[in-house]
C-alpha positions in Angstrom: -38.6 -14.2 259.1 -36.0 -13.7 256.3 -36.1 -15.2 252.8 -32.8 -16.2 251.4 -31.8 -17.1 247.8 -35.0 -16.0 246.1 -34.4 -12.3 245.9 -34.2 -10.8 242.3 -35.9 -13.7 240.5 -38.8 -11.5 239.4 -36.4 -9.0 237.9 -34.8 -11.7 235.8 -38.1 -13.1 234.6 -39.3 -9.6 233.8 -36.1 -8.8 231.8 -36.3 -12.1 229.9 -39.9 -11.5 229.0 -39.1 -7.9 228.0 -36.3 -9.0 225.8 -38.5 -11.6 224.1 -41.2 -9.0 223.6 -38.7 -6.6 222.0 -37.4 -9.3 219.7 -40.8 -10.2 218.5 -41.6 -6.5 217.9 -38.4 -6.0 215.9 -39.1 -9.1 213.9 -42.6 -7.8 213.2 -41.3 -4.4 212.0 -38.7 -6.0 209.7 -41.3 -8.4 208.2 -43.7 -5.5 207.6 -41.0 -3.5 205.9 -40.0 -6.5 203.8 -43.6 -6.8 202.6 -43.9 -3.1 201.9 -40.7 -3.0 199.8 -41.8 -6.2 198.0 -45.1 -4.6 197.2 -43.5 -1.4 195.9 -41.1 -3.3 193.6 -44.0 -5.5 192.3 -46.0 -2.3 191.6 -43.1 -0.8 189.7 -42.5 -4.0 187.7 -46.2 -4.2 186.8 -46.3 -0.5 185.7 -43.2 -1.2 183.5 -44.7 -4.3 182.0 -48.0 -2.5 181.2 -46.2 0.5 179.8 -44.1 -1.8 177.6 -47.1 -3.8 176.5 -48.9 -0.7 175.4 -46.4 -0.2 172.6 -47.7 -3.4 171.0 -51.3 -2.0 170.7 -50.2 0.0 167.6 -47.4 -2.2 166.4 -46.3 -5.7 165.5 -44.6 -8.1 167.9 -41.9 -8.7 165.3 -41.2 -5.1 164.5 -37.8 -4.0 165.9 -38.8 -0.4 166.3 -41.9 -1.3 168.2 -39.9 -3.6 170.5 -37.4 -0.7 171.1 -40.3 1.6 172.1 -41.8 -1.1 174.4 -38.4 -1.6 176.0 -37.9 2.1 176.6 -41.4 2.6 178.0 -41.0 -0.4 180.3 -37.6 0.7 181.6 -38.8 4.3 182.1 -41.8 3.3 184.1 -40.0 0.7 186.1 -37.3 3.2 187.2 -39.8 5.9 188.4 -40.0 4.6 191.9 -38.0 5.5 194.9 -37.4 1.9 195.8 -35.9 1.2 192.4 -33.6 4.2 192.8 -32.6 3.1 196.2 -31.7 -0.4 194.9 -29.8 1.0 192.0 -27.9 3.5 194.2 -27.0 0.7 196.6 -25.7 -1.4 193.7 -23.6 1.5 192.5 -22.2 2.2 196.0 -21.4 -1.4 196.9 -19.9 -2.5 193.6 -16.1 -2.4 194.1 -15.4 -1.9 190.3 -14.9 1.4 188.6 -17.4 3.3 186.5 -16.6 1.3 183.4 -18.0 -1.8 185.2 -21.1 0.1 186.5 -22.0 2.0 183.3 -25.4 0.4 182.9 -26.3 0.9 186.6 -25.2 4.5 186.4 -27.3 5.1 183.3 -30.5 3.6 184.8 -29.9 5.4 188.0 -29.7 8.6 186.0 -32.9 7.7 184.2 -34.6 7.0 187.5 -33.5 10.4 188.9 -34.6 12.2 185.8 -38.0 10.6 185.9 -38.4 11.7 189.5 -37.6 15.3 188.6 -34.1 15.3 190.1 -32.3 16.8 187.0 -29.0 17.7 188.8 -28.6 14.2 190.2 -29.5 12.7 186.9 -26.9 14.9 185.1 -24.2 13.8 187.5 -24.9 10.1 186.8 -25.1 10.7 183.0 -21.8 12.5 183.1 -20.2 9.6 184.7 -21.6 7.3 182.0 -20.5 9.9 179.3 -16.9 9.8 180.7 -16.7 6.1 180.2 -18.6 5.6 176.9 -19.7 8.6 174.9 -21.9 6.4 172.7 -23.7 4.5 175.5 -27.4 4.4 174.5 -28.7 8.0 174.3 -26.5 9.5 177.1 -25.0 12.3 175.0 -28.5 13.6 174.2 -29.6 13.4 177.8 -26.5 15.2 179.0 -27.0 18.0 176.5 -30.7 18.4 177.3 -30.2 18.4 181.1 -27.2 20.8 180.8 -29.3 23.1 178.7 -32.2 22.9 181.1 -29.9 23.7 184.1 -28.7 27.0 182.7 
């Protein structure tokens, strides 16, 4: 006795189930990565906030110098992480404007690379900032110190 019209149905059901299983697995991986990156960014932000707040232990809230120290500490600690560097690098790469529009991003990407011990990469970003605005924050001192250290 021959069956007709039912051949191959198991294959279609199996492929549909396999496709659904792969979709759920991919979604699980993406959600897991999302939570990992979110945790890393929160950790970086918390470290920056605590580092900035530590400046107020020895100074007044209203003192401009103390606020500048707090701001510097907070930004330095917040840019120490690879995730922050990746986000900054992506922002620099995707922004269609020239270096004059990205000078702040370039500076903080340089700071991030410097904090992670990548002096040559930091110097490259600082030089791009230096080419746009020689007086941008402390970029001239950072270029000098990194160029001297690289010799």
